[in-house]
Every structure is written in C-alpha cells, then in structure tokens.
All heavy atoms as a GROMACS GRO file, in nm:
protein
  560
    1MET      N    1  -1.952  -0.617   1.504
    1MET     CA    2  -2.094  -0.609   1.523
    1MET      C    3  -2.153  -0.527   1.409
    1MET      O    4  -2.095  -0.428   1.366
    1MET     CB    5  -2.121  -0.547   1.660
    1MET     CG    6  -2.234  -0.451   1.666
    1MET     SD    7  -2.275  -0.380   1.827
    1MET     CE    8  -2.131  -0.288   1.866
    2GLN      N    9  -2.267  -0.570   1.357
    2GLN     CA   10  -2.337  -0.496   1.253
    2GLN      C   11  -2.472  -0.451   1.306
    2GLN      O   12  -2.537  -0.524   1.381
    2GLN     CB   13  -2.357  -0.582   1.128
    2GLN     CG   14  -2.233  -0.601   1.048
    2GLN     CD   15  -2.263  -0.652   0.908
    2GLN    OE1   16  -2.377  -0.670   0.869
    2GLN    NE2   17  -2.158  -0.674   0.832
    3LEU      N   18  -2.511  -0.330   1.268
    3LEU     CA   19  -2.641  -0.281   1.309
    3LEU      C   20  -2.697  -0.188   1.203
    3LEU      O   21  -2.624  -0.136   1.119
    3LEU     CB   22  -2.634  -0.211   1.445
    3LEU     CG   23  -2.523  -0.111   1.468
    3LEU    CD1   24  -2.577   0.029   1.469
    3LEU    CD2   25  -2.463  -0.141   1.602
    4THR      N   26  -2.828  -0.169   1.209
    4THR     CA   27  -2.896  -0.081   1.115
    4THR      C   28  -2.928   0.049   1.186
    4THR      O   29  -2.978   0.048   1.298
    4THR     CB   30  -3.026  -0.147   1.064
    4THR    OG1   31  -2.992  -0.271   1.002
    4THR    CG2   32  -3.095  -0.059   0.963
    5VAL      N   33  -2.897   0.161   1.121
    5VAL     CA   34  -2.923   0.292   1.181
    5VAL      C   35  -3.004   0.376   1.083
    5VAL      O   36  -3.000   0.358   0.962
    5VAL     CB   37  -2.793   0.367   1.218
    5VAL    CG1   38  -2.716   0.292   1.322
    5VAL    CG2   39  -2.708   0.394   1.097
    6ARG      N   40  -3.079   0.468   1.138
    6ARG     CA   41  -3.155   0.567   1.061
    6ARG      C   42  -3.084   0.701   1.078
    6ARG      O   43  -3.052   0.740   1.190
    6ARG     CB   44  -3.298   0.574   1.115
    6ARG     CG   45  -3.384   0.673   1.047
    6ARG     CD   46  -3.464   0.605   0.937
    6ARG     NE   47  -3.558   0.704   0.885
    6ARG     CZ   48  -3.577   0.722   0.757
    6ARG    NH1   49  -3.515   0.646   0.671
    6ARG    NH2   50  -3.661   0.812   0.715
    7VAL      N   51  -3.057   0.770   0.968
    7VAL     CA   52  -2.978   0.892   0.972
    7VAL      C   53  -3.066   1.014   0.944
    7VAL      O   54  -3.152   1.010   0.855
    7VAL     CB   55  -2.865   0.886   0.867
    7VAL    CG1   56  -2.784   1.015   0.867
    7VAL    CG2   57  -2.775   0.768   0.895
    8LYS      N   58  -3.044   1.119   1.021
    8LYS     CA   59  -3.111   1.248   1.003
    8LYS      C   60  -3.005   1.352   0.970
    8LYS      O   61  -2.950   1.416   1.060
    8LYS     CB   62  -3.186   1.289   1.130
    8LYS     CG   63  -3.287   1.189   1.178
    8LYS     CD   64  -3.412   1.196   1.096
    8LYS     CE   65  -3.516   1.103   1.158
    8LYS     NZ   66  -3.648   1.129   1.112
    9PRO      N   67  -2.969   1.370   0.842
    9PRO     CA   68  -2.866   1.468   0.806
    9PRO      C   69  -2.917   1.611   0.816
    9PRO      O   70  -3.038   1.636   0.805
    9PRO     CB   71  -2.833   1.431   0.662
    9PRO     CG   72  -2.956   1.368   0.609
    9PRO     CD   73  -3.020   1.298   0.726
   10GLY      N   74  -2.826   1.705   0.838
   10GLY     CA   75  -2.862   1.845   0.847
   10GLY      C   76  -2.942   1.881   0.970
   10GLY      O   77  -3.015   1.980   0.971
   11SER      N   78  -2.926   1.804   1.076
   11SER     CA   79  -3.003   1.825   1.198
   11SER      C   80  -2.932   1.922   1.292
   11SER      O   81  -2.810   1.917   1.309
   11SER     CB   82  -3.023   1.691   1.269
   11SER     OG   83  -3.081   1.711   1.395
   12ARG      N   84  -3.008   2.007   1.357
   12ARG     CA   85  -2.950   2.098   1.456
   12ARG      C   86  -2.916   2.026   1.586
   12ARG      O   87  -2.841   2.077   1.667
   12ARG     CB   88  -3.047   2.211   1.486
   12ARG     CG   89  -3.062   2.306   1.370
   12ARG     CD   90  -3.149   2.422   1.406
   12ARG     NE   91  -3.160   2.511   1.291
   12ARG     CZ   92  -3.234   2.619   1.291
   12ARG    NH1   93  -3.303   2.651   1.397
   12ARG    NH2   94  -3.239   2.694   1.183
   13LYS      N   95  -2.976   1.909   1.607
   13LYS     CA   96  -2.950   1.832   1.729
   13LYS      C   97  -2.814   1.764   1.728
   13LYS      O   98  -2.763   1.727   1.833
   13LYS     CB   99  -3.056   1.722   1.745
   13LYS     CG  100  -3.193   1.773   1.775
   13LYS     CD  101  -3.295   1.661   1.770
   13LYS     CE  102  -3.286   1.570   1.889
   13LYS     NZ  103  -3.397   1.473   1.893
   14GLY      N  104  -2.758   1.745   1.610
   14GLY     CA  105  -2.640   1.661   1.595
   14GLY      C  106  -2.512   1.723   1.643
   14GLY      O  107  -2.505   1.843   1.665
   15PRO      N  108  -2.407   1.646   1.661
   15PRO     CA  109  -2.407   1.499   1.648
   15PRO      C  110  -2.465   1.433   1.772
   15PRO      O  111  -2.428   1.466   1.884
   15PRO     CB  112  -2.260   1.466   1.631
   15PRO     CG  113  -2.187   1.578   1.697
   15PRO     CD  114  -2.275   1.699   1.684
   16LEU      N  115  -2.559   1.345   1.750
   16LEU     CA  116  -2.630   1.278   1.859
   16LEU      C  117  -2.676   1.141   1.812
   16LEU      O  118  -2.720   1.125   1.698
   16LEU     CB  119  -2.751   1.363   1.900
   16LEU     CG  120  -2.844   1.307   2.005
   16LEU    CD1  121  -2.774   1.299   2.141
   16LEU    CD2  122  -2.968   1.392   2.014
   17VAL      N  123  -2.666   1.042   1.901
   17VAL     CA  124  -2.716   0.907   1.874
   17VAL      C  125  -2.823   0.878   1.976
   17VAL      O  126  -2.798   0.885   2.097
   17VAL     CB  127  -2.603   0.801   1.881
   17VAL    CG1  128  -2.660   0.662   1.856
   17VAL    CG2  129  -2.493   0.833   1.782
   18GLU      N  130  -2.944   0.848   1.930
   18GLU     CA  131  -3.055   0.814   2.018
   18GLU      C  132  -3.096   0.670   1.995
   18GLU      O  133  -3.101   0.624   1.882
   18GLU     CB  134  -3.175   0.905   1.992
   18GLU     CG  135  -3.158   1.046   2.039
   18GLU     CD  136  -3.284   1.128   2.022
   18GLU    OE1  137  -3.382   1.081   1.959
   18GLU    OE2  138  -3.284   1.242   2.072
   19GLU      N  139  -3.126   0.602   2.105
   19GLU     CA  140  -3.172   0.464   2.096
   19GLU      C  141  -3.324   0.464   2.100
   19GLU      O  142  -3.384   0.517   2.193
   19GLU     CB  143  -3.115   0.382   2.210
   19GLU     CG  144  -2.964   0.370   2.202
   19GLU     CD  145  -2.906   0.279   2.309
   19GLU    OE1  146  -2.972   0.182   2.347
   19GLU    OE2  147  -2.794   0.307   2.352
   20GLU      N  148  -3.386   0.406   1.999
   20GLU     CA  149  -3.530   0.392   1.990
   20GLU      C  150  -3.564   0.243   1.997
   20GLU      O  151  -3.477   0.158   1.990
   20GLU     CB  152  -3.582   0.452   1.859
   20GLU     CG  153  -3.558   0.600   1.846
   20GLU     CD  154  -3.650   0.684   1.932
   20GLU    OE1  155  -3.766   0.644   1.951
   20GLU    OE2  156  -3.604   0.788   1.983
   21ALA      N  157  -3.692   0.212   2.006
   21ALA     CA  158  -3.736   0.074   2.013
   21ALA      C  159  -3.699  -0.004   1.886
   21ALA      O  160  -3.667  -0.123   1.892
   21ALA     CB  161  -3.886   0.068   2.035
   22ASP      N  162  -3.698   0.064   1.771
   22ASP     CA  163  -3.670  -0.004   1.645
   22ASP      C  164  -3.527   0.016   1.597
   22ASP      O  165  -3.496  -0.012   1.482
   22ASP     CB  166  -3.770   0.040   1.538
   22ASP     CG  167  -3.776   0.191   1.522
   22ASP    OD1  168  -3.747   0.262   1.619
   22ASP    OD2  169  -3.810   0.236   1.412
   23GLY      N  170  -3.437   0.065   1.682
   23GLY     CA  171  -3.297   0.080   1.644
   23GLY      C  172  -3.240   0.214   1.684
   23GLY      O  173  -3.297   0.287   1.763
   24LEU      N  174  -3.125   0.247   1.625
   24LEU     CA  175  -3.057   0.372   1.654
   24LEU      C  176  -3.093   0.479   1.551
   24LEU      O  177  -3.106   0.449   1.432
   24LEU     CB  178  -2.906   0.352   1.652
   24LEU     CG  179  -2.845   0.264   1.760
   24LEU    CD1  180  -2.695   0.250   1.736
   24LEU    CD2  181  -2.869   0.321   1.898
   25ILE      N  182  -3.105   0.603   1.598
   25ILE     CA  183  -3.123   0.717   1.511
   25ILE      C  184  -3.001   0.806   1.531
   25ILE      O  185  -2.968   0.841   1.644
   25ILE     CB  186  -3.252   0.794   1.541
   25ILE    CG1  187  -3.372   0.704   1.522
   25ILE    CG2  188  -3.262   0.918   1.452
   25ILE    CD1  189  -3.504   0.767   1.556
   26VAL      N  190  -2.934   0.841   1.421
   26VAL     CA  191  -2.813   0.923   1.428
   26VAL      C  192  -2.844   1.059   1.366
   26VAL      O  193  -2.880   1.068   1.249
   26VAL     CB  194  -2.696   0.856   1.353
   26VAL    CG1  195  -2.571   0.940   1.363
   26VAL    CG2  196  -2.671   0.716   1.406
   27PHE      N  197  -2.832   1.164   1.447
   27PHE     CA  198  -2.850   1.301   1.402
   27PHE      C  199  -2.713   1.360   1.374
   27PHE      O  200  -2.626   1.358   1.461
   27PHE     CB  201  -2.920   1.385   1.509
   27PHE     CG  202  -3.058   1.338   1.543
   27PHE    CD1  203  -3.079   1.243   1.641
   27PHE    CD2  204  -3.168   1.389   1.476
   27PHE    CE1  205  -3.207   1.200   1.674
   27PHE    CE2  206  -3.296   1.346   1.507
   27PHE     CZ  207  -3.315   1.251   1.606
   28VAL      N  208  -2.692   1.413   1.253
   28VAL     CA  209  -2.565   1.477   1.219
   28VAL      C  210  -2.593   1.613   1.158
   28VAL      O  211  -2.695   1.634   1.092
   28VAL     CB  212  -2.480   1.391   1.122
   28VAL    CG1  213  -2.432   1.265   1.189
   28VAL    CG2  214  -2.556   1.357   0.996
   29ARG      N  215  -2.502   1.708   1.181
   29ARG     CA  216  -2.518   1.844   1.126
   29ARG      C  217  -2.485   1.850   0.978
   29ARG      O  218  -2.538   1.934   0.906
   29ARG     CB  219  -2.429   1.941   1.202
   29ARG     CG  220  -2.476   1.968   1.340
   29ARG     CD  221  -2.396   2.080   1.405
   29ARG     NE  222  -2.447   2.108   1.537
   29ARG     CZ  223  -2.537   2.202   1.563
   29ARG    NH1  224  -2.584   2.275   1.466
   29ARG    NH2  225  -2.579   2.222   1.686
   30GLU      N  226  -2.399   1.762   0.930
   30GLU     CA  227  -2.356   1.764   0.791
   30GLU      C  228  -2.472   1.733   0.697
   30GLU      O  229  -2.557   1.651   0.727
   30GLU     CB  230  -2.243   1.664   0.767
   30GLU     CG  231  -2.115   1.695   0.839
   30GLU     CD  232  -2.111   1.639   0.981
   30GLU    OE1  233  -2.215   1.592   1.032
   30GLU    OE2  234  -2.004   1.642   1.041
   31ARG      N  235  -2.472   1.798   0.584
   31ARG     CA  236  -2.573   1.772   0.480
   31ARG      C  237  -2.535   1.646   0.403
   31ARG      O  238  -2.419   1.606   0.400
   31ARG     CB  239  -2.582   1.890   0.383
   31ARG     CG  240  -2.632   2.015   0.446
   31ARG     CD  241  -2.781   2.013   0.445
   31ARG     NE  242  -2.832   2.132   0.514
   31ARG     CZ  243  -2.953   2.137   0.562
   31ARG    NH1  244  -3.034   2.035   0.550
   31ARG    NH2  245  -2.995   2.245   0.622
   32ALA      N  246  -2.633   1.589   0.336
   32ALA     CA  247  -2.611   1.468   0.257
   32ALA      C  248  -2.556   1.505   0.120
   32ALA      O  249  -2.624   1.490   0.018
   32ALA     CB  250  -2.741   1.390   0.245
   33ALA      N  251  -2.435   1.556   0.117
   33ALA     CA  252  -2.371   1.594  -0.009
   33ALA      C  253  -2.225   1.552  -0.004
   33ALA      O  254  -2.156   1.577   0.094
   33ALA     CB  255  -2.381   1.744  -0.032
   34GLU      N  256  -2.180   1.485  -0.110
   34GLU     CA  257  -2.041   1.443  -0.124
   34GLU      C  258  -1.991   1.358  -0.007
   34GLU      O  259  -1.876   1.366   0.032
   34GLU     CB  260  -1.951   1.565  -0.145
   34GLU     CG  261  -1.984   1.643  -0.269
   34GLU     CD  262  -1.896   1.764  -0.288
   34GLU    OE1  263  -1.799   1.782  -0.212
   34GLU    OE2  264  -1.925   1.842  -0.380
   35GLY      N  265  -2.078   1.279   0.053
   35GLY     CA  266  -2.038   1.188   0.160
   35GLY      C  267  -2.016   1.253   0.295
   35GLY      O  268  -1.968   1.188   0.388
   36ALA      N  269  -2.049   1.380   0.309
   36ALA     CA  270  -2.024   1.451   0.436
   36ALA      C  271  -2.108   1.391   0.549
   36ALA      O  272  -2.058   1.372   0.661
   36ALA     CB  273  -2.054   1.599   0.421
   37ALA      N  274  -2.234   1.361   0.523
   37ALA     CA  275  -2.320   1.303   0.627
   37ALA      C  276  -2.270   1.164   0.667
   37ALA      O  277  -2.275   1.128   0.786
   37ALA     CB  278  -2.464   1.297   0.580
   38ASN      N  279  -2.221   1.086   0.572
   38ASN     CA  280  -2.170   0.953   0.604
   38ASN      C  281  -2.050   0.962   0.698
   38ASN      O  282  -2.038   0.884   0.792
   38ASN     CB  283  -2.130   0.879   0.476
   38ASN     CG  284  -2.250   0.834   0.397
   38ASN    OD1  285  -2.360   0.823   0.449
   38ASN    ND2  286  -2.230   0.807   0.269
   39LYS      N  287  -1.961   1.056   0.673
   39LYS     CA  288  -1.846   1.076   0.763
   39LYS      C  289  -1.894   1.118   0.901
   39LYS      O  290  -1.840   1.075   1.002
   39LYS     CB  291  -1.749   1.180   0.706
   39LYS     CG  292  -1.681   1.135   0.580
   39LYS     CD  293  -1.587   1.022   0.608
   39LYS     CE  294  -1.513   0.982   0.482
   39LYS     NZ  295  -1.439   0.860   0.497
   40GLY      N  296  -1.994   1.204   0.905
   40GLY     CA  297  -2.051   1.246   1.033
   40GLY      C  298  -2.113   1.131   1.110
   40GLY      O  299  -2.100   1.122   1.232
   41VAL      N  300  -2.179   1.040   1.037
   41VAL     CA  301  -2.238   0.921   1.100
   41VAL      C  302  -2.128   0.834   1.160
   41VAL      O  303  -2.140   0.787   1.274
   41VAL     CB  304  -2.321   0.840   0.997
   41VAL    CG1  305  -2.357   0.703   1.051
   41VAL    CG2  306  -2.445   0.917   0.958
   42GLU      N  307  -2.021   0.813   1.086
   42GLU     CA  308  -1.910   0.732   1.136
   42GLU      C  309  -1.850   0.793   1.262
   42GLU      O  310  -1.824   0.722   1.360
   42GLU     CB  311  -1.804   0.715   1.028
   42GLU     CG  312  -1.850   0.629   0.912
   42GLU     CD  313  -1.753   0.626   0.796
   42GLU    OE1  314  -1.655   0.705   0.796
   42GLU    OE2  315  -1.775   0.546   0.704
   43ARG      N  316  -1.830   0.924   1.263
   43ARG     CA  317  -1.773   0.991   1.381
   43ARG      C  318  -1.868   0.984   1.501
   43ARG      O  319  -1.825   0.959   1.614
   43ARG     CB  320  -1.739   1.136   1.348
   43ARG     CG  321  -1.614   1.151   1.264
   43ARG     CD  322  -1.569   1.296   1.257
   43ARG     NE  323  -1.672   1.384   1.204
   43ARG     CZ  324  -1.685   1.417   1.075
   43ARG    NH1  325  -1.600   1.370   0.987
   43ARG    NH2  326  -1.782   1.498   1.037
   44ALA      N  327  -1.997   1.006   1.477
   44ALA     CA  328  -2.096   1.004   1.586
   44ALA      C  329  -2.108   0.864   1.647
   44ALA      O  330  -2.113   0.850   1.770
   44ALA     CB  331  -2.232   1.051   1.535
   45LEU      N  332  -2.111   0.762   1.563
   45LEU     CA  333  -2.120   0.625   1.615
   45LEU      C  334  -1.992   0.585   1.688
   45LEU      O  335  -1.997   0.515   1.789
   45LEU     CB  336  -2.150   0.527   1.502
   45LEU     CG  337  -2.294   0.532   1.449
   45LEU    CD1  338  -2.307   0.444   1.326
   45LEU    CD2  339  -2.393   0.490   1.556
   46ALA      N  340  -1.877   0.629   1.639
   46ALA     CA  341  -1.750   0.599   1.705
   46ALA      C  342  -1.749   0.660   1.845
   46ALA      O  343  -1.710   0.594   1.942
   46ALA     CB  344  -1.633   0.651   1.623
   47ALA      N  345  -1.795   0.783   1.858
   47ALA     CA  346  -1.800   0.848   1.989
   47ALA      C  347  -1.900   0.778   2.080
   47ALA      O  348  -1.874   0.758   2.199
   47ALA     CB  349  -1.836   0.995   1.973
   48HIS      N  350  -2.014   0.736   2.024
   48HIS     CA  351  -2.118   0.670   2.104
   48HIS      C  352  -2.070   0.536   2.160
   48HIS      O  353  -2.096   0.503   2.274
   48HIS     CB  354  -2.242   0.649   2.018
   48HIS     CG  355  -2.355   0.583   2.090
   48HIS    ND1  356  -2.432   0.649   2.182
   48HIS    CD2  357  -2.404   0.456   2.083
   48HIS    CE1  358  -2.524   0.566   2.228
   48HIS    NE2  359  -2.509   0.448   2.170
   49PHE      N  360  -1.999   0.459   2.077
   49PHE     CA  361  -1.952   0.327   2.119
   49PHE      C  362  -1.812   0.328   2.178
   49PHE      O  363  -1.762   0.224   2.222
   49PHE     CB  364  -1.959   0.229   2.002
   49PHE     CG  365  -2.099   0.187   1.968
   49PHE    CD1  366  -2.163   0.240   1.857
   49PHE    CD2  367  -2.168   0.096   2.047
   49PHE    CE1  368  -2.292   0.203   1.825
   49PHE    CE2  369  -2.297   0.058   2.016
   49PHE     CZ  370  -2.360   0.113   1.906
   50GLY      N  371  -1.745   0.443   2.178
   50GLY     CA  372  -1.613   0.454   2.238
   50GLY      C  373  -1.503   0.384   2.161
   50GLY      O  374  -1.413   0.324   2.220
   51VAL      N  375  -1.511   0.390   2.028
   51VAL     CA  376  -1.407   0.331   1.943
   51VAL      C  377  -1.353   0.440   1.851
   51VAL      O  378  -1.410   0.548   1.839
   51VAL     CB  379  -1.462   0.212   1.860
   51VAL    CG1  380  -1.509   0.100   1.950
   51VAL    CG2  381  -1.572   0.256   1.767
   52ALA      N  382  -1.244   0.409   1.783
   52ALA     CA  383  -1.186   0.503   1.687
   52ALA      C  384  -1.276   0.511   1.562
   52ALA      O  385  -1.336   0.411   1.523
   52ALA     CB  386  -1.046   0.457   1.646
   53PRO      N  387  -1.284   0.628   1.499
   53PRO     CA  388  -1.367   0.640   1.378
   53PRO      C  389  -1.326   0.545   1.266
   53PRO      O  390  -1.410   0.506   1.184
   53PRO     CB  391  -1.346   0.786   1.335
   53PRO     CG  392  -1.308   0.857   1.460
   53PRO     CD  393  -1.231   0.756   1.542
   54SER      N  394  -1.201   0.504   1.263
   54SER     CA  395  -1.156   0.411   1.160
   54SER      C  396  -1.215   0.271   1.180
   54SER      O  397  -1.208   0.188   1.089
   54SER     CB  398  -1.004   0.403   1.158
   54SER     OG  399  -0.956   0.353   1.282
   55ARG      N  400  -1.273   0.242   1.296
   55ARG     CA  401  -1.332   0.110   1.324
   55ARG      C  402  -1.480   0.105   1.289
   55ARG      O  403  -1.545   0.003   1.308
   55ARG     CB  404  -1.312   0.074   1.470
   55ARG     CG  405  -1.168   0.095   1.504
   55ARG     CD  406  -1.088   0.023   1.596
   55ARG     NE  407  -1.102  -0.095   1.666
   55ARG     CZ  408  -1.049  -0.211   1.628
   55ARG    NH1  409  -0.990  -0.221   1.512
   55ARG    NH2  410  -1.055  -0.315   1.706
   56VAL      N  411  -1.534   0.215   1.238
   56VAL     CA  412  -1.675   0.221   1.198
   56VAL      C  413  -1.680   0.232   1.046
   56VAL      O  414  -1.612   0.315   0.987
   56VAL     CB  415  -1.745   0.344   1.261
   56VAL    CG1  416  -1.890   0.351   1.217
   56VAL    CG2  417  -1.736   0.338   1.413
   57ARG      N  418  -1.760   0.145   0.983
   57ARG     CA  419  -1.766   0.141   0.837
   57ARG      C  420  -1.910   0.121   0.792
   57ARG      O  421  -1.981   0.035   0.845
   57ARG     CB  422  -1.679   0.026   0.787
   57ARG     CG  423  -1.667   0.015   0.638
   57ARG     CD  424  -1.564  -0.089   0.598
   57ARG     NE  425  -1.599  -0.222   0.644
   57ARG     CZ  426  -1.659  -0.314   0.568
   57ARG    NH1  427  -1.690  -0.288   0.444
   57ARG    NH2  428  -1.687  -0.433   0.617
   58ILE      N  429  -1.953   0.201   0.696
   58ILE     CA  430  -2.086   0.184   0.638
   58ILE      C  431  -2.077   0.072   0.533
   58ILE      O  432  -2.000   0.081   0.439
   58ILE     CB  433  -2.136   0.314   0.575
   58ILE    CG1  434  -2.151   0.420   0.685
   58ILE    CG2  435  -2.268   0.292   0.503
   58ILE    CD1  436  -2.185   0.557   0.636
   59VAL      N  437  -2.156  -0.032   0.554
   59VAL     CA  438  -2.152  -0.150   0.467
   59VAL      C  439  -2.253  -0.136   0.353
   59VAL      O  440  -2.224  -0.170   0.239
   59VAL     CB  441  -2.182  -0.277   0.549
   59VAL    CG1  442  -2.184  -0.400   0.460
   59VAL    CG2  443  -2.082  -0.293   0.660
   60ARG      N  444  -2.371  -0.085   0.385
   60ARG     CA  445  -2.478  -0.077   0.286
   60ARG      C  446  -2.559   0.050   0.312
   60ARG      O  447  -2.577   0.090   0.426
   60ARG     CB  448  -2.570  -0.199   0.300
   60ARG     CG  449  -2.677  -0.207   0.196
   60ARG     CD  450  -2.754  -0.337   0.204
   60ARG     NE  451  -2.664  -0.448   0.171
   60ARG     CZ  452  -2.664  -0.564   0.234
   60ARG    NH1  453  -2.747  -0.585   0.333
   60ARG    NH2  454  -2.581  -0.659   0.198
   61GLY      N  455  -2.608   0.113   0.206
   61GLY     CA  456  -2.694   0.229   0.220
   61GLY      C  457  -2.620   0.361   0.215
   61GLY      O  458  -2.660   0.456   0.281
   62HIS      N  459  -2.514   0.369   0.135
   62HIS     CA  460  -2.435   0.492   0.128
   62HIS      C  461  -2.518   0.613   0.083
   62HIS      O  462  -2.489   0.725   0.122
   62HIS     CB  463  -2.316   0.473   0.034
   62HIS     CG  464  -2.211   0.385   0.091
   62HIS    ND1  465  -2.217   0.247   0.080
   62HIS    CD2  466  -2.101   0.412   0.163
   62HIS    CE1  467  -2.113   0.195   0.141
   62HIS    NE2  468  -2.040   0.292   0.192
   63THR      N  469  -2.620   0.591   0.002
   63THR     CA  470  -2.702   0.702  -0.047
   63THR      C  471  -2.842   0.701   0.015
   63THR      O  472  -2.929   0.776  -0.028
   63THR     CB  473  -2.714   0.698  -0.200
   63THR    OG1  474  -2.774   0.575  -0.239
   63THR    CG2  475  -2.578   0.715  -0.265
   64SER      N  476  -2.864   0.620   0.115
   64SER     CA  477  -2.995   0.608   0.180
   64SER      C  478  -2.988   0.661   0.322
   64SER      O  479  -2.881   0.669   0.382
   64SER     CB  480  -3.034   0.459   0.181
   64SER     OG  481  -3.150   0.440   0.258
   65ARG      N  482  -3.103   0.694   0.378
   65ARG     CA  483  -3.107   0.738   0.518
   65ARG      C  484  -3.100   0.619   0.613
   65ARG      O  485  -3.066   0.636   0.730
   65ARG     CB  486  -3.233   0.819   0.545
   65ARG     CG  487  -3.228   0.954   0.479
   65ARG     CD  488  -3.353   1.031   0.506
   65ARG     NE  489  -3.354   1.152   0.426
   65ARG     CZ  490  -3.351   1.274   0.478
   65ARG    NH1  491  -3.348   1.289   0.607
   65ARG    NH2  492  -3.352   1.378   0.400
   66THR      N  493  -3.135   0.500   0.565
   66THR     CA  494  -3.122   0.379   0.644
   66THR      C  495  -2.993   0.310   0.601
   66THR      O  496  -2.975   0.278   0.484
   66THR     CB  497  -3.243   0.286   0.620
   66THR    OG1  498  -3.362   0.357   0.652
   66THR    CG2  499  -3.232   0.162   0.707
   67LYS      N  500  -2.904   0.289   0.697
   67LYS     CA  501  -2.771   0.236   0.666
   67LYS      C  502  -2.741   0.113   0.750
   67LYS      O  503  -2.785   0.101   0.863
   67LYS     CB  504  -2.664   0.342   0.692
   67LYS     CG  505  -2.685   0.468   0.612
   67LYS     CD  506  -2.576   0.568   0.636
   67LYS     CE  507  -2.602   0.698   0.565
   67LYS     NZ  508  -2.622   0.690   0.424
   68ARG      N  509  -2.664   0.024   0.693
   68ARG     CA  510  -2.611  -0.092   0.765
   68ARG      C  511  -2.466  -0.058   0.798
   68ARG      O  512  -2.386  -0.027   0.709
   68ARG     CB  513  -2.620  -0.216   0.676
   68ARG     CG  514  -2.585  -0.342   0.747
   68ARG     CD  515  -2.698  -0.382   0.837
   68ARG     NE  516  -2.664  -0.511   0.899
   68ARG     CZ  517  -2.725  -0.556   1.004
   68ARG    NH1  518  -2.824  -0.489   1.057
   68ARG    NH2  519  -2.691  -0.669   1.055
   69VAL      N  520  -2.432  -0.062   0.925
   69VAL     CA  521  -2.301  -0.018   0.973
   69VAL      C  522  -2.231  -0.133   1.045
   69VAL      O  523  -2.295  -0.209   1.118
   69VAL     CB  524  -2.317   0.101   1.070
   69VAL    CG1  525  -2.183   0.148   1.122
   69VAL    CG2  526  -2.389   0.216   1.002
   70GLU      N  527  -2.100  -0.144   1.022
   70GLU     CA  528  -2.019  -0.245   1.090
   70GLU      C  529  -1.921  -0.174   1.183
   70GLU      O  530  -1.857  -0.078   1.144
   70GLU     CB  531  -1.942  -0.327   0.987
   70GLU     CG  532  -1.860  -0.437   1.048
   70GLU     CD  533  -1.794  -0.521   0.941
   70GLU    OE1  534  -1.694  -0.475   0.884
   70GLU    OE2  535  -1.845  -0.632   0.914
   71ILE      N  536  -1.917  -0.221   1.309
   71ILE     CA  537  -1.828  -0.163   1.408
   71ILE      C  538  -1.735  -0.272   1.459
   71ILE      O  539  -1.781  -0.374   1.510
   71ILE     CB  540  -1.908  -0.102   1.525
   71ILE    CG1  541  -2.002   0.006   1.472
   71ILE    CG2  542  -1.814  -0.047   1.631
   71ILE    CD1  543  -2.099   0.058   1.573
   72ASP      N  544  -1.605  -0.251   1.442
   72ASP     CA  545  -1.504  -0.344   1.492
   72ASP      C  546  -1.469  -0.304   1.634
   72ASP      O  547  -1.426  -0.191   1.658
   72ASP     CB  548  -1.378  -0.340   1.406
   72ASP     CG  549  -1.405  -0.386   1.264
   72ASP    OD1  550  -1.494  -0.470   1.244
   72ASP    OD2  551  -1.338  -0.334   1.172
   73GLU      N  552  -1.483  -0.396   1.726
   73GLU     CA  553  -1.450  -0.365   1.866
   73GLU      C  554  -1.321  -0.429   1.909
   73GLU      O  555  -1.275  -0.521   1.862
   73GLU     CB  556  -1.564  -0.410   1.957
   73GLU     CG  557  -1.690  -0.331   1.927
   73GLU     CD  558  -1.800  -0.361   2.025
   73GLU    OE1  559  -1.781  -0.334   2.143
   73GLU    OE2  560  -1.904  -0.410   1.981
   0.00000   0.00000   0.00000
C-alpha cells in the first residue's frame, strides 16, 4: 500500500500519527538532519500499522515534509 504523509520533525508530540481529512500527519521528535527524521517516520508508521520497520519505505520526498511512503503488509 502507498500513501502520502505530512511530516512534522522536531515535534514534542512525537512519535505520533494522526489521521486528518486530507491524509496522515506524522509527528517525530528527530530533527530533519542526516535522515534522522525519515527513520523516525518509518518507525512511527510501522508502529501505527503494526508492521516491522523494515516493511516501511519512503519512496518519494526524502528531503520534503510531504512524503510518499510504501508499506508492505
């Protein structure tokens, strides 16, 4: 399954996944430096969907706050 998520790096709320009308918002504590926030997004989405973190992969938007993510179930 592929979905588009909006990421809020450096958030005190994180790690948290909220469902909004226009998609998912992922709050992570990690800053957007050296891929730390991307790893946090993968872990947060894996926990939200109940899959292993290795089954979550960012397909597009590695340097953007809007990302396209693929989850293997």
